[in-house]
C-alpha positions, 0 to 999 in steps of 0.5 A: 551491478551488485558488488556484494554478489560479484565480489562476495567476501571482499572487505575492501571495495577497491579490490572489486573489479571486472576485467574485459578484453575489447577487440577493435576490428576490422583487421587493418585497425585491429587492437586489443584493449584491456578494460578494468571496471572498478565497482565502487560500493554504495551503502545499499545494505543495512546491518543485520544480526544472525538472530533476532534475539541475543541471550547473554548470561551474567552472574549476579556477583559480576564486579563492576567493569566486567566485560562480556563479549556478544559473539552474535555480532552484526554483519553488513555486506557493504565494505569499508565505511559502509560496513558496521561502525558502532553499536549502542544500547537503547536502554542500559538500565543504569548498570550496563554500557557497550564497548566495541573491540576490533580484532586483527581482521578489522571485525568489530565485536560488541562488549557488554560492560557491567557498570553497577551492582547486580542482584538476581533476587531483585531483578533476574532479567533485563531486556533491551535492544542492541543497535548496529550502525554502519558508516553510510550517509545516511547511516543504516541501522540493524536491530536485535533484542538483547536479553541479559539473564542474571544468573544466581550465585550462592549469596543468600543463606537460609533463614527461619520464619520463626526462630522459636516454636513452643509445643505442649506435649501430654504424657499420654501422647501416642507415637507418630504424633506431629509436634511441629514443622520448621520452615526456612527459606533461601532466595537463591535458586537450584542447588544454592537454595537447597536446605537440610535440617539437623539438630545442633550438637547441643541436643542430647541423644535421648531427645534426638531418640524421642523426637525425630527431625526430618532433614528435608521437610523439617517436621518433628514427630514423636517417635519414643514413649513419654513418661506419663507421670513425669513433667519435663521440658525439652529444648531442641536446637534445629539448624537450617544448613545451606551450601557454604552458609552459616546455619540458621538456628531455631529453638523448639521448646517442648513442654511435657505436661503431666496428666491425671486423665489422658489427653485426647488423642487424634488419629488421622486416616487420610483419603487423599494421597499422603506421605510424611504428613504431606497431602497431595491434591490436584487442582482439578479436584472439585469443591467438597473433596474429602482429604482425611478423617480425624478420630478423637480418642480418650483412653481414660474417659471415653465419654469425655466431651472434646472440642475440635477445630482447624487452624490455618487459612485456605479453602478447607473445613473440619466438621463433625461427621454426622453419623458418628461421634468424635469423627471429623471430616477434613474437606475442601470448600472450593476448587484449588488453583495451583496458579494462585497458591501451591501449598497450605499448612494446617493444624487439627486442634483438639481440646478436652474439658480440662483444657488439654490441647492436642495439635496434629499438623499436616501440609497440603500441596496442590499439584498442577493440572493443564487448566490454563490455555496460553494467553497472547500478550496481544490478541490483535497485531497490527503490523506494517511493512514496506513493499519490495521488502527483502526475503525473510524480513522480520515482522514481529515476535509473538509472545504468549504465556501459560500459567501452568507449570512444567511442560503444561506451561511450555508454548509453541506457535503455529500459523492458522489454516488461513495464513498464506504460505509466504509467511513463516512462524518459528514454533519455539521463538514465535518469530514471524517472517515473510519469505518473499517480497511483498507488492502492495499493488498486488495485495495491500492487506493480509489477515490471518490467525496464529495459534499458541498451544501448550504441551499439556494433556489435553492440549489447550490453545488460543488464537490471535489475529494478525493484520499486515498492512503493506505500505506503498513505495513509489515503484510504479510510474504513471501509465496512460490507458492508451499508448497514444491518443487521437481526438477528432474535433470539428473546426470552429469548436468553441475555445476552452471546450473539452476536446478529449480526456487523457486518462492516466493511472498510477498503481501506487497509493497516496501521494505516490499515486497522485498524477499531474499532467502537463503539455510539453509543447503547444501550451500556447494553444492548448491547456490540460486540466492537471487532475481530470486530464481534459484537453482544451484549446484556448481559442477556436481552431480553423482547419484551413489554417492547420488541420493536425496538432501533435502534442506531447503530454507528460504525467508526473506522480507525487512520489519522492523521487517522482516518476513520469511517463510521456504520451503523444496526443494527436488532435485532428480537426474535422472539416466544417462546411464554412467556405462556399466554392470560390469561382476562379474562372470566369473572373467577372460577370462582365466577361464574355466570349465570341462563339461563331454561329458555325460551331458544331453541336457537342463542341466544348465552348468554355468551362466554369472553374471553382475551388473549395477550401473545405475537404471531403464532401464539403469540397465536392463541387457541382455545376448547374445552369440555373437561368438562361437568357438570350438566344434559343433556349437549351442551346448550351449544356454544362457538365455538373462535375467538371463545369465544362460548357458545350454547345447542345444544338446548332446556333441560328440566332445571333446575339448575347447568350447569358448563362447564370451558373450555380456552383454548389458544394455537397456540405452538410447540413446546408450546402454553400454555393456561389454564382457566376454569369457566363456571357457568350456572344454569337456572331461571325465577328466582333464588329461592335464592342460598344454594343456588346458592352452595353448589353452586358451592363444592362444584364448586370443591372437586371441581374442585381434586381432579380437577385434582390427578388430571389427569382433565380430558381432551377430544377435539376435537369430541367429548363427554368419555367417562369410563371405568369406572375414572375413574368409580369414582375420581370417585365416591370423590372426591365422597364425600370431598368431601361429608364435607368439605362437611358440616364446612364447612357446620357452620362456616359456620352458626356464623359466618353471623350475624357475616358476613351483613352483610359478605357482603351488601355484598360480593355487591352490589359483585360483582354491580355489577361483573359487571353492568358487564362484562355490559353492556360485552359486550352479554350477553342482558338476562335473565342475572344475575351473582352472585359467591360470598361 
């Protein structure tokens, strides 16, 4: 919920609430409950000024402690203490301070106070930053540029550069000759600096009529006729008048020299535009541009030799014109530059052979041309802004200057063609803003150009490059590349081997994108590399103990505050053929069963039952008879899938039939197997158990020896064939076994008396167990089980 949106305009956060009506149903419990949700304000908005630049004009004669209100005060949508609480200046320059006034509505207005004297002629503008601070914890700040312009007052009066000017005037000087130019200066501006020139009341009227004073330019020209035979001194008092000022005074002493021969006369003929002795030249004029011709004349002696030269500084020269005598050309020596100097004062001085000097004054004003392009203060701007910024965020204020005057020096700002549309640039102020919220994960850097154009003809422009780097914020949680992970690993996999890699990404940068992984459960068995994400088991795992593990993995980034996510990892152990089949029935190689000779072929005699702890093909069991002994060959068959043993053909021989059954799984790469001996005693009755037991003992001894020599072989689907060599080895082994059996029977007879009672008890117990096994497996009722003592 956003209080500033829901309760716009409410200054007191306690007034912001939402009212709800809650109905409790069903009807028998019906009730109306009114709920009022109070929305408390948090300091989630910083103060902002309505303009990035605030301008304030202060007159230079403002007295100390003068107060000026800044009407463009900051606003903060937050309420109460979270709103604007104070203002302060970054730099007060020692002549300003800031106060805050509160009106009846509780609004604060910053007040600028003058604390020191101001002088526009010393410093006409102050630029600083004004900071608005709210009362949140921590406080948020808003900034704007404060530009204080010191306005002019008429606190200066005109002053002459020279208070006395001496002029020599010859009696034959022609009318219209420029005698002198007075110059006064007033450092004020505008109307306060306007100067008019006039004669003092002390100057007689005949002098005024003889010497004309231009009230605007201060040029004194000869406008009357001088008596060539009379010598006289004229004292001209000139006043420079300014608004509400005491006039400045300068004195011009004109000495009229009586000449017997006429002084040289200078006749100017202007090529460049001229008015009242002021010549106008464009700064675009090239070097050697002609300004004026000056012709030197002498009425009495036309062949009199004269000297002519130029006084004053600047790129000008006065040289004799090569085709004619007493003709001089005034021209430029190099191109003029309005931005360096706008005005020159020159004098053409002519001296004849008698030392008589004539001066002709002229003033040259340089007019501005659009010969300067705007210049950016910085041609490369590196800007930084945090992502998720609010719309219309201020980025920078571009500044370019143009040395040209008037409209030629006015600068406008434009975005380059390569600038994305989300950026805006104010044409007049140069304020660069971004209209939308930026996402670093979408784009981290923006690079484009901006242009500054003047208003001259033709227009000139310059280009700067803006690089905006979007700074990362921790606004993305870590993400696993999969919703969940499943790893298959064979059992008995070595401890600390890599089971699998849990891959995680974070779109943020720097420490906000650093991700650490940890196991929330099962850390006693498993570990995970926090950087690589490799999952490992501390020990080798056994599928027969536990085949599946479910782990919760948490990913936490390095941001403040940190963000996290969780995924589930399933570890499935693949079966390895590490368990041979286990024979459960028959329980012993010494067990036997009675089979009646009258049993019909096809009758199920018994079965071999085995299990395998492995799974899949590793647990699929196959049964086969790998050796037969006693009776007729091929009397019994075994089902390879069920282990069921059936009678194959009618029994004609009595005695003990021994079948060695191999129980094998289908494991890879090597199947495992077990063997068991199935003993069947074919007879009508069990009349001599001792005889059967002796046969079983002998068979057991022979079986041990045969296993030691690896004689048990069988081809699938065929009876075992004993080669001659094998038969000889078997007969030799049998003889040795008989000798061992005789020794054993002798020892057996000696201790039989002592063990008879114990053996009978043991037989009864074994017979009882065997009968219960036979009953549970539904064996045929005429088969008995009698284990060996």
